[in-house]
Backbone bond lengths (Angstrom), bond angles and torsions (degrees), N, CA, C in turn:
res aa  C-N    CA-C-N  psi(-1)  N-CA   C-N-CA  omega(-1)  CA-C   N-CA-C  phi
1 M - - - 1.431 - - 1.537 111.11 -
2 D 1.304 117.69 125.12 1.422 118.98 179.83 1.539 109.48 -84.01
3 M 1.368 113.38 170.11 1.576 116.28 -175.22 1.485 110.94 -69.37
4 N 1.336 119.55 -33.39 1.483 119.62 177.72 1.536 111.93 -59.12
5 T 1.302 113.98 -49.43 1.473 123.20 -175.03 1.625 105.26 -63.69
6 F 1.324 116.33 -38.51 1.467 118.88 -177.62 1.496 108.70 -68.23
7 F 1.324 121.12 -45.09 1.462 124.74 179.99 1.531 111.03 -66.31
8 N 1.298 115.41 -43.98 1.392 117.47 176.37 1.575 116.00 -58.47
9 D 1.365 112.92 -44.75 1.385 118.42 177.05 1.616 111.71 -64.98
10 L 1.241 113.88 -39.59 1.479 121.16 175.66 1.476 109.95 -59.39
11 Q 1.359 117.41 -49.75 1.503 121.12 -177.85 1.526 107.20 -61.00
12 S 1.324 115.64 -44.98 1.488 117.89 -178.64 1.572 112.32 -57.81
13 K 1.336 114.29 -43.18 1.497 118.39 -178.98 1.428 109.03 -68.14
14 I 1.362 121.26 -34.41 1.494 120.47 -179.97 1.550 108.36 -70.85
15 N 1.292 117.14 -42.92 1.489 117.17 177.82 1.508 111.34 -59.56
16 Q 1.308 114.11 -43.77 1.443 119.51 -179.49 1.531 110.00 -57.28
17 A 1.367 116.22 -46.49 1.496 122.44 -177.54 1.505 108.78 -65.51
18 I 1.383 118.66 -34.40 1.492 115.43 178.00 1.400 111.48 -71.52
19 E 1.325 116.67 -41.52 1.541 120.61 -179.36 1.497 110.14 -54.89
20 N 1.385 121.98 -36.24 1.373 128.21 -177.28 1.445 114.72 -93.90
21 S 1.338 120.35 7.14 1.410 119.71 -175.35 1.492 109.32 -110.48
22 P 1.412 116.56 172.28 1.434 122.30 178.53 1.522 109.87 -68.38
23 A 1.367 122.04 -16.77 1.443 122.95 179.60 1.479 112.70 -57.13
24 K 1.357 118.15 -35.17 1.490 122.20 -177.62 1.538 104.97 -68.60
25 D 1.298 125.87 -40.41 1.417 128.32 173.47 1.415 114.82 -59.08
26 I 1.422 115.67 -47.53 1.395 121.05 176.26 1.604 114.41 -55.55
27 E 1.261 114.39 -42.14 1.497 122.14 178.62 1.574 107.76 -65.56
28 K 1.314 117.43 -45.93 1.529 114.42 175.60 1.522 113.23 -62.74
29 N 1.315 116.89 -37.08 1.430 117.23 -177.22 1.604 110.54 -72.84
30 V 1.274 117.86 -33.50 1.489 124.36 178.37 1.499 107.37 -64.18
31 K 1.461 116.71 -50.45 1.401 120.01 178.72 1.518 111.99 -59.01
32 S 1.361 120.71 -41.44 1.338 125.20 178.45 1.581 112.54 -59.92
33 M 1.424 113.21 -45.29 1.501 118.98 -178.10 1.516 106.78 -64.51
34 M 1.350 119.57 -40.23 1.426 120.93 -172.94 1.600 110.25 -72.57
35 T 1.343 116.80 -36.34 1.457 119.20 171.73 1.403 112.51 -59.52
36 Q 1.308 119.39 -47.53 1.525 121.16 178.52 1.534 112.15 -64.51
37 G 1.305 119.36 -35.61 1.417 124.24 178.27 1.581 111.20 -65.90
38 F 1.340 113.29 -43.29 1.509 118.08 179.94 1.568 108.75 -70.88
39 A 1.311 118.94 -32.20 1.516 118.85 176.84 1.534 110.07 -65.22
40 R 1.339 120.03 -32.25 1.480 118.25 177.39 1.422 117.99 -73.50
41 L 1.345 117.04 -15.88 1.476 123.22 -174.79 1.470 114.14 -83.51
42 D 1.335 122.20 1.50 1.413 121.48 -176.94 1.463 113.95 57.81
43 L 1.276 119.95 40.57 1.546 120.49 179.62 1.521 106.45 -85.18
44 V 1.323 112.37 155.97 1.459 121.58 172.74 1.474 112.70 -108.32
45 T 1.308 118.41 157.10 1.436 120.69 177.15 1.525 109.09 -79.29
46 R 1.258 115.42 165.47 1.481 122.54 -177.91 1.530 107.43 -62.20
47 E 1.376 114.95 -41.45 1.485 118.41 179.47 1.475 113.08 -62.33
48 E 1.333 117.07 -40.86 1.534 120.59 178.01 1.518 106.94 -65.43
49 F 1.320 116.54 -41.60 1.498 116.14 -178.77 1.501 111.44 -61.67
50 D 1.343 118.69 -44.88 1.418 127.12 -179.18 1.549 111.64 -59.21
51 I 1.404 116.48 -40.34 1.338 120.64 -179.06 1.510 110.78 -66.21
52 Q 1.420 114.25 -47.44 1.449 118.20 -179.94 1.552 112.81 -63.27
53 A 1.380 114.48 -31.52 1.542 117.90 176.22 1.482 110.16 -65.35
54 Q 1.392 118.99 -34.82 1.450 121.61 177.95 1.501 109.91 -70.63
55 V 1.372 120.26 -39.47 1.402 125.47 -178.13 1.590 108.98 -66.05
56 L 1.304 111.76 -40.33 1.470 117.72 176.53 1.569 114.05 -64.30
57 A 1.281 114.72 -39.79 1.540 122.48 178.73 1.534 107.69 -63.59
58 K 1.334 118.47 -44.41 1.398 124.27 -178.64 1.557 110.40 -65.14
59 T 1.242 112.28 -44.69 1.483 119.94 -178.51 1.601 107.37 -63.14
60 R 1.315 115.83 -47.45 1.443 122.44 -177.79 1.570 106.05 -58.76
61 T 1.273 119.51 -42.92 1.484 122.39 176.80 1.428 113.29 -58.79
62 K 1.293 116.03 -47.10 1.457 123.48 -179.95 1.590 111.62 -60.07
63 L 1.358 113.11 -44.93 1.410 122.16 -177.87 1.574 108.33 -61.31
64 E 1.295 116.11 -50.19 1.440 119.30 -178.50 1.537 112.11 -57.62
65 A 1.370 112.63 -39.78 1.470 119.31 177.44 1.573 112.85 -59.18
66 L 1.408 110.37 -46.09 1.408 118.70 -179.33 1.556 112.60 -67.87
67 E 1.322 115.84 -33.76 1.482 119.70 177.99 1.545 108.32 -69.56
68 A 1.363 119.56 -33.89 1.447 118.33 177.67 1.517 109.99 -75.64
69 R 1.319 120.72 -32.98 1.409 121.93 175.52 1.535 112.30 -64.55
70 V 1.390 116.66 -42.89 1.479 117.59 178.46 1.519 106.81 -68.42
71 A 1.257 124.50 -33.98 1.439 123.75 -177.91 1.621 105.57 -67.53
72 E 1.228 116.01 -37.33 1.522 118.85 -176.84 1.547 103.58 -70.55
73 L 1.289 124.20 -46.20 1.452 127.53 179.87 1.521 109.43 -58.37
74 E 1.389 115.63 -44.79 1.433 116.98 -179.03 1.580 109.89 -64.81
75 A 1.226 114.60 -37.18 1.446 119.72 179.41 1.476 113.84 -57.19
76 R 1.438 109.00 -47.38 1.526 118.36 178.41 1.524 111.24 -61.08
77 L 1.290 111.97 -41.80 1.576 111.33 -179.13 1.519 111.99 -69.64
78 T 1.262 116.31 -30.76 1.552 121.39 -179.91 1.568 103.71 -70.81
79 A 1.295 117.74 -43.20 1.519 121.28 -175.45 1.512 110.96 -69.67
80 D 1.395 118.52 -32.15 1.442 120.24 178.88 1.494 116.48 -74.63
81 K 1.244 117.49 -16.50 1.511 122.37 -175.68 1.467 110.66 -80.47
């Protein structure tokens, strides 16, 4: 028996033992608990975050344009007096 066969067989037996052990249930329970915990934290997905970042960038651009327009109108009012 060569070393590769030995390690592959060992890995297979370890995986089989884990599948049939309570460790698999513990893993499922921990994942479930973490999912519930994250749900309570009001976290957003990356996709939602990226969308909001785009909306913010567009809003910022519009605000800067409006500020420039107001400054222009104020300058006209001041010049007309």
